[in-house]
Structures are given as structure tokens and as C-alpha cells.
C-alpha positions in Angstrom: -24.9 -128.7 -50.5 -23.7 -132.2 -50.8 -20.9 -132.9 -53.1 -21.4 -136.8 -53.3 -23.9 -138.9 -55.4 -25.1 -140.7 -52.2 -28.7 -140.1 -51.3 -29.6 -139.6 -47.6 -32.8 -141.5 -47.0 -35.6 -140.6 -44.4 -37.7 -143.7 -43.6 -41.1 -143.0 -41.9 -44.3 -144.7 -41.0 -47.1 -142.2 -40.9 -49.8 -143.5 -38.5 -53.5 -143.3 -39.2 -55.0 -140.2 -38.2 -51.9 -138.2 -39.0 -52.8 -136.1 -42.1 -49.8 -134.5 -43.2 -46.1 -135.1 -43.7 -43.3 -132.6 -44.4 -41.1 -133.5 -47.3 -38.0 -131.5 -46.2 -35.0 -132.0 -48.6 -32.7 -130.6 -45.9 -33.3 -134.0 -43.8 -32.8 -136.2 -46.7 -33.1 -136.3 -50.6 -35.1 -139.4 -50.5 -38.2 -140.0 -48.2 -39.7 -143.5 -48.0 -43.0 -142.9 -46.3 -45.4 -145.7 -45.5 -49.0 -144.3 -45.3 -51.6 -145.7 -43.1 -54.4 -143.1 -44.1 -54.8 -140.1 -46.3 -51.8 -137.8 -46.2 -50.9 -134.4 -47.5 -47.4 -134.0 -48.3 -46.1 -130.5 -47.8 -42.9 -129.1 -49.4 -41.1 -126.0 -47.9 -42.1 -122.5 -49.1 -38.2 -121.4 -48.8 -36.1 -124.1 -50.4 -32.4 -124.0 -49.8 -31.8 -123.0 -53.4 -33.1 -123.2 -56.9 -32.4 -126.8 -58.3 -33.2 -128.3 -54.9 -34.9 -131.6 -55.3 -36.5 -134.4 -53.1 -37.8 -137.9 -54.0 -40.9 -139.5 -52.4 -41.5 -143.1 -52.4 -45.1 -143.3 -51.0 -46.0 -146.6 -49.8 -49.7 -147.5 -49.3 -50.1 -150.0 -46.3 -52.9 -152.4 -46.6 -55.2 -150.2 -48.9 -55.0 -147.6 -51.5 -54.5 -144.2 -49.7 -55.4 -140.8 -51.0 -52.4 -138.4 -51.6 -52.5 -134.6 -51.6 -49.8 -131.9 -51.9 -49.3 -128.5 -50.6 -50.4 -125.5 -52.7 -46.8 -124.7 -53.7 -46.6 -128.0 -55.7 -47.2 -127.8 -59.6 -48.4 -131.1 -61.0 -47.4 -132.3 -64.5 -49.6 -131.1 -67.4 -50.2 -132.3 -70.9 -49.6 -130.2 -74.1 -52.9 -128.4 -73.7 -52.2 -127.3 -70.1 -54.5 -129.9 -68.4 -53.1 -131.6 -65.2 -52.2 -135.1 -66.0 -54.0 -137.7 -64.0 -52.3 -139.0 -60.8 -50.6 -142.5 -61.3 -52.8 -145.4 -60.0 -51.2 -147.7 -57.5 -52.4 -150.9 -55.7 -52.8 -151.6 -52.1 -49.3 -152.1 -50.6 -47.9 -150.5 -53.7 -45.5 -147.7 -53.9 -45.7 -144.6 -56.1 -42.5 -142.7 -56.9 -42.5 -138.9 -57.3 -39.8 -136.4 -57.8 -40.1 -132.8 -56.7 -37.6 -130.2 -58.0 -37.7 -126.4 -57.0 -37.0 -124.5 -60.4 -39.0 -121.5 -59.7 -38.9 -119.5 -56.3 -41.3 -121.1 -53.9 -42.7 -123.7 -56.3 -42.0 -127.4 -56.6 -42.5 -129.1 -59.9 -43.8 -132.6 -59.4 -42.7 -135.6 -62.0 -44.5 -138.9 -61.8 -41.8 -141.4 -61.4 -44.0 -144.6 -61.8 -45.6 -147.5 -59.5 -43.7 -150.3 -58.1 
């Protein structure tokens, strides 16, 4: 594991027609992904260790793009246990999400905001 506070960034343009992207924290703790179509973000089923984390900055190129996640992602819930709605973002906007592995094989998703 890294011993510095510096993030390693992965900058990617996902072309239209490519339906998935792997958010692999071993490649970088921050992924800046420009989407040109609907994308499913997949997180590893075997993280490096509990406490592993990765930040996604999803940029919507030219239009609002649908975003989905692999089945091992746990979305935020309210006090009743209902899943909170996904943050709305504009065309050419950026949604920031943080994923942390706090239980074996599961990634907790935290909505970070729209920029």
C-alpha cells in the first residue's frame, strides 16, 4: 500500500459503444472517466484489503449518460433503508463518487456531489 497522500490518477475516455469500465484501485486511487454512452462501472470482487478505496469522477460528454454499477456495490440508504436517489448531473457535468471496501467483497458507494 502507498505511504504518501498523493493520489495516482487514471484518466480515461470511454468511447460510445463500450458498455463497461473497471474501477481498479490497484491502477490508481482516482479515476477520471469521460463517458460517451451508458457505462457500467465494475469494482473488483477481491480488493487488495479491507479499507481499499477508489474515487470516480464521471464526466458526461455532450449529454446526460446513464450510469450503473456492478452487483458488489452497495448504494447509500436513508434511515428507513431505502436507497437514496442517484445525484442528478447535467450534460458535460461531472459526478463524484467514493467507493470503499469495508466488508469482504462489497464496495460502499458515497455520493460526493456534482461539479
